[in-house]
N, C-alpha and C positions, 0 to 999 in steps of 0.2 A: 445203181443196181436195177436190173430189168424187172418190171413188174411180172408177177405170175398171173397168167390169164386162164380162163376156163378152157378146157374142163379141169385142168390141174387145180385151179383155185377152188373149185367145188370139192375136190377130194380133200384138200387141206381144211376147208371149212367143216366138212363132215367129220374129219378126224378131230378137230377142235370140239365139235359137238359131242362126239363119243367121250372125249376126255372130260368134258363138263358133266357127263352122265356117269363118269367113273369106270368106263370100259376101255382101258388102254389097249387091249387086244384088238378090238374093233377099230380103234384109231389107227393102229399099225396096218391093219388090213386096208383101210382107206388110203393110207399113204403109199402102200405098195402099188397102187394104181397110177401114181404120179409118173409122168413121162420121164425118161432118162435125162433129158436136157434140163429138167427142173428139180432133179433129186438133190442138188446141192444149193437150192434156193434157201435163204435164211428162214423163210416161213416154214418150209418143209423140215429143215433140220431142227428148228425150234420145237415144232409139234412132235417130231420123232423123239427128241430128247425128253420131252414131257411124258410121252408114252413109256419110254424105256425106264425113266425114273419111277413112274408109277408102278411098273412091274419089278422094280429093284434090279433091273438088268444094267448094272453099273458099267460093265465093260462096253456095252453098246451105247449107253448114255455118254460115256467118255468119248467114244468115237464121234458122236454128233457134236459134242462140245469142242473137240479138237478141230473138226472140220469148220465150225463156225469161227474159231479163232484164226485158223489158217486162211480161210477165204474172205472173212469179213472182220478183220482185226479192230475195226472202229465200232463194232457193236459190243457193248459191255456185257450183254446177256451171254455171249459165247464164253467169255472169260469166267463168269460166275458159274455157268453150267459145267464147264470143264473142271473147275476146281472142286465143285460139289461132288461130281462123279469120281474125280481122282481120289478124294478122301475115302470113298466107299468101295472102289473097284478092287479087284484082285491085284495085289502088289502095290496098292496105293497107300493111303494113310494121311495123317495130318500134316506131316512135314512135306510130303509131295504136293498136297493140296495148297499149302502155304506158298511154296515156291512157284506153283502154277499160276497163282493169283497175284503175287507181289508186283509183277510188271504193270498190272492194270491200275495200281494206285497212282502211278505217274501218267499213264495214258488217259485216265478219266478223273481228273483232279476235282471234279464237283460231284462225283458219284458216291453217295454215302454207303451203298450196299457193298461196295468193294472194301471200304474201311471196316465196316461192320463184320463182314466175313473174315477178314484178316484177324480182327479182335477175337472172334469165336475160335479160330484155329489156335491162336496163341494161348488163349485162356485154357483150352483143353490140353495144350502141351506143357502147361505149368509156367509159362512166361507171362505172369500176371502184370508186371509193369509195362511190358511192351503191348500186351493186350489192352490195358487201360489207355495207353496212348492212341492206339488205333480206334478204340471205342470213342474217345473224345474227338478224334478226327471225323468219325461218322456223325457225331452230334453237330460238329461245325459244318460239315458238308450238306447235311440233310435238314429235315424238319426236326428240330431238337426234341420237341415233346414226343413225336412219333418214334424217334430213335430210342429215347429213354424208355418208353413203354415197351417197345420191342425187345430192348435189352433185358428188361425184367421178366419177359416171357420166354426168352431163349435159354434153354438148359445149358447150352455151350458156354454161356457167360456166367453161369452160377458162381465160379470162383471170384468174380468181381461184382456180384450183386450188391454187397454192402456198400461199395463205392458208388455204384449206380444209384442206389437209394439215397445216399447222402447228396450226390450231385443233383438228383431230381428235387430233393427238398430245398437245396440252396437255390436252384433255378426258380422254384415256386415263390421263394421269399425275395426274389429280385436280385440275388447275388449274381454278378456277371459270370458267364461260363469261362 
């Protein structure tokens, strides 16, 4: 992929700065200055997704995620962004988000966030056994302690919290995962 160069790089960095300050509207204003030939650069699309998500403009966030998946299918962030927005956009929902993310589990076999998000969607859909399987896959793929702690903070996984607590306790006592 071609690197993004100044002045467009400066606009993206400024947008990231505005996002860091919590001003997504200003971030989008900076991104509007990016030249047409760089509008589909992954750095631009990612920053735009972040701004749209901060504004809860899920249809626009989905458009950015969809562009990332279509243009850069090897970037896991696009798959996660797209499914996250799909869940929340008009006409989306949990089932649509699940189906949007499922292919990424095979494409990114070491990425724990894909498995974690699949577990979240399934837990919210009432498919607790399948959610538990994907949660365990996230533990296997990622830093197990970090995944366990995140699992106990994520409200989406509330239906399987008792199992996560047991799993965490067993791991602390040295019982193999």
